[in-house]
C-alpha positions as a printed Julia matrix, in Angstrom:
124×3 Matrix{Float64}:
 -12.07    5.31  -5.15
 -14.92    5.1   -2.69
 -18.26    3.52  -3.54
 -21.2     4.17  -1.25
 -23.8     1.53  -1.94
 -27.52    1.78  -1.05
 -30.33    1.1   -0.95
 -31.54    3.41   1.76
 -34.82    2.66   3.45
 -37.4     5.06   4.78
 -39.47    2.99   7.21
 -38.91    4.05  10.83
 -38.42    0.49  12.06
 -35.76   -0.29   9.49
 -32.06    0.46   9.48
 -30.31    2.91   7.23
 -27.07    1.38   6.08
 -24.16    2.38   3.95
 -21.62   -0.12   2.78
 -18.3     1.5    2.11
 -16.2    -0.18  -0.53
 -12.75    1.33  -0.44
  -9.97    0.7   -2.9
  -6.49    0.23  -1.42
  -4.81    3.57  -0.77
  -8.01    5.62  -1.23
  -9.35    8.09   1.3
 -12.96    7.89   2.35
 -14.86   11.14   1.95
 -18.5    10.25   2.38
 -21.47   12.14   3.64
 -24.37   10.19   5.12
 -27.64   11.02   3.35
 -29.8    13.51   5.2
 -33.56   13.73   5.44
 -34.09    9.98   5.55
 -35.61    8.57   8.71
 -34.42    5.27  10.11
 -34.37    3.57  13.5
 -30.62    2.96  13.18
 -28.05    4.54  10.88
 -24.99    2.36  10.4
 -21.96    1.95   8.21
 -20.38   -1.38   7.41
 -16.68   -1.07   6.59
 -16.44   -4.53   5.03
 -14.06   -5.43   3.73
 -11.81   -2.75   5.19
  -9.05   -2.4    2.61
  -7.65    1.02   3.48
  -7.57    3.85   5.95
 -10.7     5.84   6.68
  -8.9     8.17   9.08
 -10.89   11.29   9.77
 -14.23    9.68   8.97
 -17.08   11.84  10.27
 -19.47    9.55  12.09
 -21.82   12.27  13.29
 -25.37   10.9   13.17
 -24.16    7.3   12.73
 -25.25    4.99  15.56
 -23.39    1.8   14.64
 -20.22    0.85  12.77
 -19.27   -2.68  11.72
 -15.67   -3.42  10.76
 -14.42   -6.57   9.1
 -11.62   -7.92   6.99
 -11.97   -9.65   3.66
 -12.16  -13.44   3.68
 -11.76  -16.12   1.08
  -9.02  -17.58  -1.08
  -7.81  -14.21  -2.43
  -8.39  -12.15   0.72
  -6.37   -8.98   1.05
  -5.03   -8.11   4.51
  -6.57   -5.59   6.89
  -4.14   -3.44   8.86
  -4.7    -3.0   12.61
  -4.02    0.75  12.35
  -7.08    1.12  10.1
  -9.22   -0.58  12.74
  -7.69    1.68  15.42
  -8.68    4.76  13.39
 -12.3     3.66  13.06
 -12.57    2.61  16.69
 -11.22    6.03  17.78
 -13.72    7.79  15.5
 -16.52    5.7   17.07
 -15.46    6.72  20.57
 -15.32   10.38  19.52
 -18.82   10.23  17.99
 -20.33    7.99  20.7
 -21.02    5.36  18.02
 -21.36    1.64  18.78
 -18.36   -0.32  17.44
 -18.73   -3.93  16.26
 -15.6    -5.79  15.19
 -16.69   -8.69  13.01
 -13.48  -10.44  11.94
  -9.89  -10.07  10.76
 -10.68  -12.15   7.69
  -8.01  -13.78   5.6
  -7.73  -17.06   3.77
  -8.47  -18.92   7.02
 -10.73  -16.5    8.86
 -11.4   -18.91  11.73
  -7.67  -18.96  12.46
  -7.39  -15.15  12.51
 -10.51  -14.81  14.65
 -12.41  -11.75  15.76
 -10.45  -10.54  18.76
  -9.16   -7.0   18.54
  -6.84   -5.71  21.3
  -7.41   -8.95  23.23
 -11.18   -8.4   23.38
 -14.27   -8.9   21.3
 -16.26   -5.81  20.41
 -19.95   -6.64  20.02
 -21.41   -3.21  20.71
 -24.94   -2.65  19.48
 -26.71    0.66  18.88
 -29.25    1.99  21.33
 -32.61    2.33  19.61
 -34.9     4.94  21.09
């Protein structure tokens, strides 16, 4: 199951965002809405609970990835993050890694492959 949650905004100075809520084991097949103007189009994969391999990020300027946090947090697999990061590189999309999450998110931190990824989109 994949839920794409709005709202989508139409003001040029605002950002168009999609929050992808993915059930464990599901495949993401989403199509960004067309015909809506926005300064930045981004997708937030938070919490990332499954693979989104093959995600088409064409027209997306920024991706945020993060694990679930809190007392009942489900784990995020590094391979899933690898898939999204590779898709970002292929589409020339800024990649922001927010956190691994977990029950003690400060302990798991926000380093991915021994680095922090704080890329921001270029706004024309």
